LOLUMVO-923010 format. One record per residue: x, y, z of N, C-alpha, C, O in turn; residue number from 1. Coordinates in nm, 2 decimals. Layout:
<sites>
+--------+--------+--------+--------+--------+--------+--------+--------+--------+--------+--------+--------+-----+
:    nc1 :    nc2 :    nc3 :   cac1 :   cac2 :   cac3 :    cc1 :    cc2 :    cc3 :    oc1 :    oc2 :    oc3 : num :
+--------+--------+--------+--------+--------+--------+--------+--------+--------+--------+--------+--------+-----+
:      X :      Y :      Z :      X :      Y :      Z :      X :      Y :      Z :      X :      Y :      Z : NUM :
...
+--------+--------+--------+--------+--------+--------+--------+--------+--------+--------+--------+--------+-----+
</sites>
This chain:
<sites>
+--------+--------+--------+--------+--------+--------+--------+--------+--------+--------+--------+--------+-----+
:    nc1 :    nc2 :    nc3 :   cac1 :   cac2 :   cac3 :    cc1 :    cc2 :    cc3 :    oc1 :    oc2 :    oc3 : num :
+--------+--------+--------+--------+--------+--------+--------+--------+--------+--------+--------+--------+-----+
:   6.52 :   0.06 :   2.90 :   6.59 :   0.18 :   2.92 :   6.76 :   0.18 :   2.98 :   6.78 :   0.11 :   3.08 :   1 :
:   6.83 :   0.22 :   2.94 :   6.95 :   0.14 :   2.97 :   7.05 :   0.32 :   2.99 :   7.07 :   0.40 :   2.90 :   2 :
:   7.10 :   0.32 :   3.13 :   7.16 :   0.46 :   3.16 :   7.30 :   0.43 :   3.22 :   7.33 :   0.35 :   3.31 :   3 :
:   7.43 :   0.53 :   3.14 :   7.55 :   0.50 :   3.16 :   7.56 :   0.65 :   3.26 :   7.54 :   0.77 :   3.22 :   4 :
:   7.58 :   0.61 :   3.38 :   7.58 :   0.70 :   3.49 :   7.75 :   0.75 :   3.50 :   7.83 :   0.65 :   3.50 :   5 :
:   7.80 :   0.86 :   3.50 :   7.92 :   0.92 :   3.50 :   7.95 :   1.01 :   3.62 :   7.89 :   1.12 :   3.59 :   6 :
:   8.01 :   1.01 :   3.74 :   8.02 :   1.09 :   3.85 :   8.11 :   1.18 :   3.79 :   8.21 :   1.13 :   3.75 :   7 :
:   8.09 :   1.30 :   3.79 :   8.20 :   1.40 :   3.70 :   8.22 :   1.50 :   3.79 :   8.13 :   1.51 :   3.88 :   8 :
:   8.32 :   1.59 :   3.80 :   8.39 :   1.71 :   3.83 :   8.28 :   1.80 :   3.76 :   8.19 :   1.85 :   3.83 :   9 :
:   8.28 :   1.82 :   3.64 :   8.22 :   1.90 :   3.56 :   8.18 :   1.83 :   3.42 :   8.23 :   1.72 :   3.37 :  10 :
:   8.09 :   1.90 :   3.36 :   8.06 :   1.79 :   3.21 :   7.97 :   1.94 :   3.11 :   7.91 :   2.03 :   3.16 :  11 :
:   8.00 :   1.91 :   2.99 :   7.92 :   2.01 :   2.91 :   7.89 :   1.90 :   2.77 :   7.96 :   1.80 :   2.73 :  12 :
:   7.79 :   1.96 :   2.73 :   7.77 :   1.89 :   2.57 :   7.75 :   2.02 :   2.48 :   7.70 :   2.13 :   2.52 :  13 :
:   7.81 :   2.00 :   2.38 :   7.79 :   2.10 :   2.24 :   7.75 :   2.07 :   2.12 :   7.79 :   1.96 :   2.06 :  14 :
:   7.70 :   2.14 :   2.09 :   7.61 :   2.14 :   1.91 :   7.62 :   2.23 :   1.85 :   7.57 :   2.33 :   1.87 :  15 :
:   7.69 :   2.20 :   1.76 :   7.75 :   2.32 :   1.66 :   7.83 :   2.43 :   1.68 :   7.82 :   2.53 :   1.62 :  16 :
:   7.92 :   2.41 :   1.80 :   8.01 :   2.48 :   1.86 :   7.97 :   2.55 :   1.94 :   8.04 :   2.64 :   1.99 :  17 :
:   7.80 :   2.50 :   2.00 :   7.73 :   2.61 :   2.10 :   7.74 :   2.54 :   2.22 :   7.72 :   2.42 :   2.21 :  18 :
:   7.76 :   2.57 :   2.33 :   7.77 :   2.48 :   2.46 :   7.53 :   2.48 :   2.46 :   7.46 :   2.58 :   2.44 :  19 :
:   7.51 :   2.35 :   2.48 :   7.41 :   2.37 :   2.50 :   7.35 :   2.34 :   2.63 :   7.23 :   2.39 :   2.65 :  20 :
:   7.41 :   2.26 :   2.73 :   7.40 :   2.22 :   2.84 :   7.53 :   2.18 :   2.93 :   7.60 :   2.09 :   2.89 :  21 :
:   7.56 :   2.25 :   3.06 :   7.66 :   2.23 :   3.12 :   7.64 :   2.21 :   3.27 :   7.53 :   2.26 :   3.30 :  22 :
:   7.71 :   2.17 :   3.36 :   7.70 :   2.13 :   3.49 :   7.81 :   2.14 :   3.56 :   7.92 :   2.14 :   3.50 :  23 :
:   7.81 :   2.14 :   3.71 :   7.94 :   2.14 :   3.76 :   7.92 :   2.01 :   3.82 :   7.86 :   1.92 :   3.75 :  24 :
:   7.96 :   1.98 :   3.96 :   7.95 :   1.86 :   4.03 :   7.83 :   1.80 :   4.00 :   7.73 :   1.87 :   3.99 :  25 :
:   7.81 :   1.64 :   3.96 :   7.70 :   1.56 :   3.93 :   7.75 :   1.45 :   3.85 :   7.86 :   1.40 :   3.85 :  26 :
:   7.60 :   1.44 :   3.78 :   7.64 :   1.30 :   3.67 :   7.61 :   1.36 :   3.55 :   7.53 :   1.45 :   3.54 :  27 :
:   7.68 :   1.33 :   3.46 :   7.69 :   1.30 :   3.31 :   7.58 :   1.15 :   3.28 :   7.64 :   1.05 :   3.30 :  28 :
:   7.50 :   1.13 :   3.25 :   7.39 :   1.04 :   3.18 :   7.39 :   1.01 :   3.08 :   7.35 :   1.11 :   3.02 :  29 :
:   7.41 :   0.92 :   3.01 :   7.42 :   0.87 :   2.86 :   7.29 :   0.79 :   2.87 :   7.28 :   0.71 :   2.96 :  30 :
:   7.17 :   0.81 :   2.80 :   7.06 :   0.75 :   2.81 :   7.02 :   0.70 :   2.70 :   7.00 :   0.77 :   2.61 :  31 :
:   6.99 :   0.57 :   2.70 :   6.92 :   0.50 :   2.56 :   6.81 :   0.41 :   2.58 :   6.80 :   0.33 :   2.67 :  32 :
:   6.69 :   0.41 :   2.46 :   6.55 :   0.39 :   2.50 :   6.57 :   0.27 :   2.41 :   6.65 :   0.27 :   2.31 :  33 :
:   6.50 :   0.18 :   2.45 :   6.47 :   0.01 :   2.36 :   6.32 :   0.04 :   2.35 :   6.25 :   0.12 :   2.40 :  34 :
:   6.26 :  -0.12 :   2.24 :   6.11 :  -0.08 :   2.21 :   6.03 :  -0.10 :   2.33 :   5.93 :  -0.03 :   2.34 :  35 :
:   6.04 :  -0.20 :   2.43 :   5.96 :  -0.18 :   2.53 :   5.97 :  -0.10 :   2.66 :   5.93 :  -0.13 :   2.77 :  36 :
:   6.05 :   0.02 :   2.61 :   6.03 :   0.14 :   2.75 :   5.88 :   0.18 :   2.74 :   5.80 :   0.18 :   2.65 :  37 :
:   5.90 :   0.20 :   2.89 :   5.73 :   0.33 :   2.89 :   5.76 :   0.40 :   3.01 :   5.87 :   0.38 :   3.07 :  38 :
:   5.67 :   0.48 :   3.06 :   5.66 :   0.58 :   3.15 :   5.72 :   0.52 :   3.31 :   5.79 :   0.57 :   3.40 :  39 :
:   5.63 :   0.38 :   3.27 :   5.69 :   0.33 :   3.43 :   5.84 :   0.32 :   3.46 :   5.90 :   0.36 :   3.55 :  40 :
:   5.88 :   0.26 :   3.38 :   6.01 :   0.23 :   3.38 :   6.12 :   0.36 :   3.39 :   6.22 :   0.37 :   3.47 :  41 :
:   6.09 :   0.46 :   3.31 :   6.16 :   0.59 :   3.33 :   6.10 :   0.66 :   3.50 :   6.16 :   0.74 :   3.57 :  42 :
:   6.00 :   0.61 :   3.55 :   5.98 :   0.66 :   3.67 :   6.10 :   0.62 :   3.77 :   6.18 :   0.68 :   3.85 :  43 :
:   6.09 :   0.49 :   3.72 :   6.17 :   0.36 :   3.86 :   6.34 :   0.43 :   3.81 :   6.43 :   0.42 :   3.89 :  44 :
:   6.35 :   0.47 :   3.70 :   6.48 :   0.52 :   3.68 :   6.55 :   0.60 :   3.73 :   6.66 :   0.59 :   3.79 :  45 :
:   6.43 :   0.71 :   3.69 :   6.47 :   0.86 :   3.76 :   6.47 :   0.83 :   3.89 :   6.57 :   0.89 :   3.93 :  46 :
:   6.42 :   0.78 :   3.97 :   6.38 :   0.78 :   4.13 :   6.52 :   0.74 :   4.19 :   6.57 :   0.79 :   4.29 :  47 :
:   6.61 :   0.58 :   4.11 :   6.69 :   0.52 :   4.15 :   6.81 :   0.65 :   4.11 :   6.89 :   0.66 :   4.21 :  48 :
:   6.83 :   0.72 :   4.01 :   6.93 :   0.78 :   4.00 :   6.90 :   0.91 :   4.04 :   7.01 :   0.97 :   4.02 :  49 :
:   6.83 :   0.98 :   4.08 :   6.84 :   1.08 :   4.21 :   6.84 :   1.02 :   4.32 :   6.84 :   1.12 :   4.40 :  50 :
:   6.84 :   0.92 :   4.38 :   6.89 :   0.88 :   4.49 :   7.03 :   0.84 :   4.55 :   7.08 :   0.84 :   4.66 :  51 :
:   7.06 :   0.81 :   4.41 :   7.16 :   0.72 :   4.41 :   7.29 :   0.76 :   4.49 :   7.34 :   0.86 :   4.46 :  52 :
:   7.34 :   0.70 :   4.55 :   7.45 :   0.76 :   4.69 :   7.56 :   0.70 :   4.64 :   7.57 :   0.58 :   4.66 :  53 :
:   7.66 :   0.76 :   4.57 :   7.75 :   0.75 :   4.53 :   7.88 :   0.88 :   4.51 :   7.97 :   0.87 :   4.43 :  54 :
:   7.85 :   0.97 :   4.60 :   7.94 :   1.04 :   4.64 :   7.98 :   1.06 :   4.81 :   7.90 :   1.04 :   4.90 :  55 :
:   8.09 :   1.09 :   4.83 :   8.17 :   1.04 :   4.97 :   8.12 :   1.15 :   5.06 :   8.09 :   1.27 :   5.03 :  56 :
:   8.12 :   1.07 :   5.18 :   8.08 :   1.16 :   5.32 :   8.22 :   1.16 :   5.35 :   8.32 :   1.12 :   5.29 :  57 :
:   8.20 :   1.23 :   5.49 :   8.34 :   1.26 :   5.59 :   8.42 :   1.15 :   5.60 :   8.54 :   1.16 :   5.63 :  58 :
:   8.38 :   1.07 :   5.59 :   8.42 :   0.93 :   5.62 :   8.47 :   0.85 :   5.46 :   8.49 :   0.73 :   5.44 :  59 :
:   8.49 :   0.94 :   5.38 :   8.53 :   0.87 :   5.23 :   8.44 :   0.74 :   5.20 :   8.49 :   0.64 :   5.15 :  60 :
:   8.32 :   0.75 :   5.26 :   8.24 :   0.63 :   5.22 :   8.14 :   0.67 :   5.11 :   8.10 :   0.79 :   5.13 :  61 :
:   8.09 :   0.61 :   5.00 :   8.01 :   0.67 :   4.87 :   7.87 :   0.66 :   4.97 :   7.81 :   0.55 :   4.98 :  62 :
:   7.82 :   0.74 :   5.02 :   7.67 :   0.73 :   5.08 :   7.60 :   0.86 :   5.10 :   7.52 :   0.90 :   5.19 :  63 :
:   7.64 :   0.92 :   5.00 :   7.56 :   1.08 :   4.95 :   7.51 :   1.06 :   4.83 :   7.56 :   1.00 :   4.73 :  64 :
:   7.38 :   1.12 :   4.82 :   7.34 :   1.16 :   4.67 :   7.36 :   1.29 :   4.66 :   7.41 :   1.37 :   4.74 :  65 :
:   7.30 :   1.30 :   4.49 :   7.28 :   1.39 :   4.43 :   7.24 :   1.49 :   4.48 :   7.31 :   1.60 :   4.46 :  66 :
:   7.10 :   1.50 :   4.59 :   7.06 :   1.63 :   4.66 :   7.15 :   1.67 :   4.75 :   7.18 :   1.79 :   4.75 :  67 :
:   7.22 :   1.56 :   4.85 :   7.30 :   1.55 :   4.94 :   7.40 :   1.65 :   4.90 :   7.40 :   1.76 :   4.97 :  68 :
:   7.48 :   1.65 :   4.81 :   7.59 :   1.74 :   4.78 :   7.57 :   1.82 :   4.69 :   7.68 :   1.86 :   4.64 :  69 :
:   7.42 :   1.88 :   4.62 :   7.37 :   1.97 :   4.54 :   7.44 :   1.98 :   4.37 :   7.48 :   2.07 :   4.29 :  70 :
:   7.44 :   1.84 :   4.37 :   7.47 :   1.81 :   4.23 :   7.36 :   1.85 :   4.14 :   7.25 :   1.91 :   4.14 :  71 :
:   7.46 :   1.79 :   4.02 :   7.35 :   1.85 :   3.90 :   7.33 :   1.72 :   3.78 :   7.41 :   1.63 :   3.78 :  72 :
:   7.23 :   1.73 :   3.71 :   7.25 :   1.60 :   3.60 :   7.27 :   1.68 :   3.47 :   7.22 :   1.79 :   3.46 :  73 :
:   7.35 :   1.61 :   3.38 :   7.37 :   1.61 :   3.22 :   7.32 :   1.48 :   3.14 :   7.39 :   1.38 :   3.13 :  74 :
:   7.20 :   1.49 :   3.09 :   7.14 :   1.39 :   3.04 :   7.13 :   1.37 :   2.90 :   7.04 :   1.44 :   2.85 :  75 :
:   7.20 :   1.30 :   2.81 :   7.24 :   1.30 :   2.68 :   7.20 :   1.18 :   2.64 :   7.26 :   1.08 :   2.68 :  76 :
:   7.08 :   1.17 :   2.52 :   7.03 :   1.09 :   2.45 :   7.12 :   1.00 :   2.40 :   7.23 :   1.06 :   2.38 :  77 :
:   7.13 :   0.88 :   2.35 :   7.24 :   0.77 :   2.31 :   7.18 :   0.66 :   2.28 :   7.17 :   0.57 :   2.36 :  78 :
:   7.15 :   0.66 :   2.14 :   7.08 :   0.55 :   2.10 :   7.18 :   0.41 :   2.09 :   7.14 :   0.30 :   2.11 :  79 :
:   7.33 :   0.44 :   2.07 :   7.43 :   0.34 :   2.02 :   7.44 :   0.26 :   2.18 :   7.52 :   0.17 :   2.18 :  80 :
:   7.36 :   0.28 :   2.30 :   7.41 :   0.23 :   2.39 :   7.30 :   0.08 :   2.37 :   7.29 :   0.00 :   2.47 :  81 :
:   7.23 :   0.05 :   2.27 :   7.15 :  -0.06 :   2.24 :   7.20 :  -0.14 :   2.11 :   7.14 :  -0.22 :   2.04 :  82 :
:   7.36 :  -0.07 :   2.07 :   7.39 :  -0.18 :   2.00 :   7.44 :  -0.29 :   2.00 :   7.52 :  -0.32 :   2.09 :  83 :
:   7.42 :  -0.38 :   1.88 :   7.46 :  -0.54 :   1.86 :   7.54 :  -0.57 :   1.81 :   7.52 :  -0.60 :   1.69 :  84 :
:   7.66 :  -0.60 :   1.85 :   7.79 :  -0.62 :   1.82 :   7.80 :  -0.78 :   1.80 :   7.91 :  -0.84 :   1.81 :  85 :
:   7.73 :  -0.83 :   1.79 :   7.73 :  -1.03 :   1.79 :   7.76 :  -1.09 :   1.67 :   7.82 :  -1.20 :   1.67 :  86 :
:   7.72 :  -1.02 :   1.57 :   7.76 :  -1.04 :   1.44 :   7.86 :  -0.96 :   1.34 :   7.84 :  -0.84 :   1.36 :  87 :
:   7.96 :  -0.99 :   1.25 :   8.03 :  -0.87 :   1.17 :   8.09 :  -0.78 :   1.28 :   8.10 :  -0.79 :   1.40 :  88 :
:   8.11 :  -0.72 :   1.21 :   8.17 :  -0.59 :   1.27 :   8.11 :  -0.45 :   1.27 :   8.17 :  -0.36 :   1.34 :  89 :
:   8.01 :  -0.42 :   1.22 :   7.95 :  -0.33 :   1.19 :   7.83 :  -0.36 :   1.29 :   7.77 :  -0.46 :   1.27 :  90 :
:   7.78 :  -0.27 :   1.38 :   7.69 :  -0.27 :   1.50 :   7.57 :  -0.25 :   1.43 :   7.55 :  -0.19 :   1.33 :  91 :
:   7.46 :  -0.33 :   1.50 :   7.30 :  -0.33 :   1.46 :   7.24 :  -0.24 :   1.55 :   7.26 :  -0.25 :   1.67 :  92 :
:   7.16 :  -0.15 :   1.52 :   7.08 :  -0.05 :   1.63 :   6.94 :  -0.08 :   1.62 :   6.85 :   0.00 :   1.64 :  93 :
:   6.91 :  -0.22 :   1.58 :   6.76 :  -0.26 :   1.55 :   6.68 :  -0.25 :   1.72 :   6.56 :  -0.23 :   1.74 :  94 :
:   6.77 :  -0.26 :   1.80 :   6.70 :  -0.29 :   1.99 :   6.64 :  -0.13 :   2.01 :   6.55 :  -0.13 :   2.09 :  95 :
:   6.69 :  -0.01 :   1.94 :   6.69 :   0.09 :   1.99 :   6.55 :   0.13 :   1.92 :   6.51 :   0.11 :   1.81 :  96 :
:   6.51 :   0.20 :   2.01 :   6.39 :   0.26 :   1.98 :   6.38 :   0.38 :   1.86 :   6.44 :   0.49 :   1.86 :  97 :
:   6.28 :   0.33 :   1.79 :   6.24 :   0.46 :   1.68 :   6.23 :   0.62 :   1.76 :   6.18 :   0.64 :   1.86 :  98 :
:   6.29 :   0.72 :   1.68 :   6.34 :   0.85 :   1.73 :   6.23 :   0.92 :   1.83 :   6.25 :   0.97 :   1.94 :  99 :
:   6.08 :   0.89 :   1.74 :   6.00 :   0.96 :   1.77 :   5.97 :   0.89 :   1.93 :   5.97 :   0.96 :   2.04 : 100 :
:   5.95 :   0.77 :   1.93 :   5.93 :   0.73 :   2.07 :   6.03 :   0.77 :   2.20 :   6.00 :   0.81 :   2.31 : 101 :
:   6.17 :   0.73 :   2.12 :   6.32 :   0.76 :   2.23 :   6.28 :   0.91 :   2.28 :   6.28 :   0.94 :   2.40 : 102 :
:   6.23 :   1.01 :   2.17 :   6.26 :   1.14 :   2.22 :   6.15 :   1.17 :   2.35 :   6.17 :   1.23 :   2.45 : 103 :
:   6.03 :   1.10 :   2.30 :   5.94 :   1.14 :   2.41 :   5.97 :   1.07 :   2.54 :   5.94 :   1.13 :   2.64 : 104 :
:   6.03 :   0.95 :   2.55 :   6.05 :   0.92 :   2.69 :   6.19 :   0.98 :   2.74 :   6.21 :   0.98 :   2.86 : 105 :
:   6.27 :   1.02 :   2.64 :   6.38 :   1.12 :   2.69 :   6.35 :   1.24 :   2.74 :   6.42 :   1.26 :   2.84 : 106 :
:   6.27 :   1.32 :   2.70 :   6.22 :   1.42 :   2.77 :   6.12 :   1.36 :   2.88 :   6.16 :   1.40 :   2.99 : 107 :
:   6.02 :   1.29 :   2.89 :   5.97 :   1.24 :   3.01 :   6.09 :   1.20 :   3.11 :   6.08 :   1.26 :   3.22 : 108 :
:   6.16 :   1.13 :   3.11 :   6.25 :   1.08 :   3.20 :   6.36 :   1.24 :   3.26 :   6.38 :   1.26 :   3.38 : 109 :
:   6.41 :   1.31 :   3.17 :   6.42 :   1.46 :   3.22 :   6.34 :   1.52 :   3.31 :   6.39 :   1.53 :   3.42 : 110 :
:   6.25 :   1.55 :   3.29 :   6.13 :   1.62 :   3.35 :   6.09 :   1.53 :   3.49 :   6.07 :   1.58 :   3.60 : 111 :
:   6.09 :   1.39 :   3.45 :   6.07 :   1.33 :   3.60 :   6.15 :   1.34 :   3.68 :   6.11 :   1.32 :   3.80 : 112 :
:   6.33 :   1.39 :   3.64 :   6.45 :   1.40 :   3.74 :   6.45 :   1.54 :   3.77 :   6.53 :   1.59 :   3.85 : 113 :
:   6.36 :   1.62 :   3.71 :   6.37 :   1.76 :   3.78 :   6.27 :   1.75 :   3.87 :   6.29 :   1.81 :   3.97 : 114 :
:   6.18 :   1.69 :   3.86 :   6.07 :   1.67 :   4.02 :   6.11 :   1.63 :   4.11 :   6.04 :   1.63 :   4.22 : 115 :
:   6.26 :   1.56 :   4.10 :   6.30 :   1.56 :   4.25 :   6.42 :   1.69 :   4.30 :   6.51 :   1.67 :   4.38 : 116 :
:   6.39 :   1.80 :   4.24 :   6.44 :   1.93 :   4.28 :   6.61 :   1.90 :   4.24 :   6.70 :   1.94 :   4.32 : 117 :
:   6.63 :   1.87 :   4.17 :   6.75 :   1.87 :   4.09 :   6.76 :   1.90 :   3.99 :   6.69 :   1.86 :   3.90 : 118 :
:   6.89 :   2.02 :   3.95 :   6.88 :   2.10 :   3.82 :   6.92 :   1.99 :   3.73 :   6.99 :   1.90 :   3.77 : 119 :
:   6.87 :   2.00 :   3.59 :   6.87 :   1.92 :   3.50 :   6.89 :   2.00 :   3.35 :   6.82 :   2.09 :   3.31 : 120 :
:   7.00 :   1.94 :   3.29 :   7.06 :   2.01 :   3.16 :   7.05 :   1.92 :   3.06 :   7.09 :   1.81 :   3.08 : 121 :
:   7.02 :   1.95 :   2.96 :   7.01 :   1.81 :   2.85 :   7.11 :   1.84 :   2.69 :   7.16 :   1.94 :   2.66 : 122 :
:   7.12 :   1.75 :   2.65 :   7.19 :   1.76 :   2.52 :   7.04 :   1.79 :   2.41 :   6.93 :   1.83 :   2.44 : 123 :
:   7.08 :   1.76 :   2.30 :   6.97 :   1.78 :   2.16 :   6.95 :   1.65 :   2.13 :   7.05 :   1.58 :   2.09 : 124 :
:   6.84 :   1.61 :   2.15 :   6.78 :   1.46 :   2.06 :   6.85 :   1.46 :   1.96 :   6.87 :   1.57 :   1.91 : 125 :
:   6.90 :   1.36 :   1.89 :   6.91 :   1.33 :   1.75 :   7.05 :   1.44 :   1.71 :   7.13 :   1.39 :   1.62 : 126 :
:   7.08 :   1.53 :   1.75 :   7.19 :   1.59 :   1.71 :   7.36 :   1.54 :   1.70 :   7.40 :   1.43 :   1.76 : 127 :
:   7.43 :   1.60 :   1.64 :   7.58 :   1.54 :   1.66 :   7.63 :   1.62 :   1.77 :   7.64 :   1.75 :   1.76 : 128 :
:   7.67 :   1.57 :   1.89 :   7.70 :   1.60 :   1.99 :   7.81 :   1.61 :   2.05 :   7.85 :   1.50 :   2.07 : 129 :
:   7.89 :   1.69 :   2.09 :   8.05 :   1.70 :   2.15 :   8.03 :   1.71 :   2.29 :   7.99 :   1.82 :   2.33 : 130 :
:   8.07 :   1.59 :   2.39 :   8.05 :   1.57 :   2.52 :   8.21 :   1.58 :   2.58 :   8.30 :   1.50 :   2.55 : 131 :
:   8.20 :   1.69 :   2.67 :   8.32 :   1.70 :   2.75 :   8.30 :   1.70 :   2.89 :   8.21 :   1.76 :   2.94 : 132 :
:   8.38 :   1.63 :   2.95 :   8.37 :   1.60 :   3.10 :   8.49 :   1.54 :   3.14 :   8.58 :   1.49 :   3.07 : 133 :
:   8.48 :   1.56 :   3.30 :   8.63 :   1.55 :   3.39 :   8.55 :   1.44 :   3.47 :   8.46 :   1.47 :   3.55 : 134 :
:   8.60 :   1.30 :   3.45 :   8.51 :   1.22 :   3.57 :   8.60 :   1.23 :   3.71 :   8.71 :   1.26 :   3.74 : 135 :
:   8.45 :   1.17 :   3.78 :   8.52 :   1.21 :   3.93 :   8.59 :   1.06 :   4.01 :   8.51 :   1.02 :   4.09 : 136 :
:   8.65 :   1.01 :   4.00 :   8.67 :   0.90 :   4.07 :   8.78 :   0.82 :   3.98 :   8.89 :   0.84 :   4.01 : 137 :
:   8.75 :   0.73 :   3.85 :   8.64 :   0.75 :   3.81 :   8.49 :   0.67 :   3.84 :   8.51 :   0.55 :   3.83 : 138 :
:   8.41 :   0.69 :   3.86 :   8.30 :   0.61 :   3.91 :   8.20 :   0.63 :   3.76 :   8.16 :   0.73 :   3.70 : 139 :
:   8.17 :   0.51 :   3.74 :   8.06 :   0.47 :   3.62 :   8.01 :   0.35 :   3.66 :   8.07 :   0.25 :   3.71 : 140 :
:   7.89 :   0.36 :   3.64 :   7.76 :   0.28 :   3.67 :   7.64 :   0.29 :   3.56 :   7.58 :   0.38 :   3.51 : 141 :
:   7.63 :   0.12 :   3.55 :   7.50 :   0.14 :   3.43 :   7.40 :   0.07 :   3.50 :   7.41 :  -0.03 :   3.58 : 142 :
:   7.29 :   0.15 :   3.44 :   7.14 :   0.10 :   3.54 :   7.08 :   0.07 :   3.41 :   7.10 :   0.13 :   3.31 : 143 :
:   6.98 :  -0.03 :   3.43 :   6.87 :  -0.06 :   3.30 :   6.75 :  -0.11 :   3.40 :   6.76 :  -0.14 :   3.52 : 144 :
:   6.64 :  -0.11 :   3.32 :   6.51 :  -0.16 :   3.35 :   6.45 :  -0.23 :   3.26 :   6.34 :  -0.28 :   3.28 : 145 :
+--------+--------+--------+--------+--------+--------+--------+--------+--------+--------+--------+--------+-----+
</sites>
């Protein structure tokens, strides 16, 4: 499981010209699932994400978590995080999990994050999504297990 985490001032995801997920301050998370991912990995990463301290405190140190700043999550599934571009010019996506497995783990991960008492918004799994965000920093972190 791979997460690309962007600290944002705000973010939203749109499907068919309709906003389906929208947050203020928090993290936009792009989530990719591969073949050997499971609930144990999702649990680990959800905990790490929700406790990640990358918001500035009064001393301008990245020392505060989502909970500390009343931040929100916008979690968007993205199988292309497992693109393999080593050969040729067209990426291979064989490292990405099959959609039924990936969707279940995506939903499980989102629900797990909600258990940390953080507002979670989502995209629509498998949809053609338009993501709009205002990076804060920018701060971008890649996390995987």
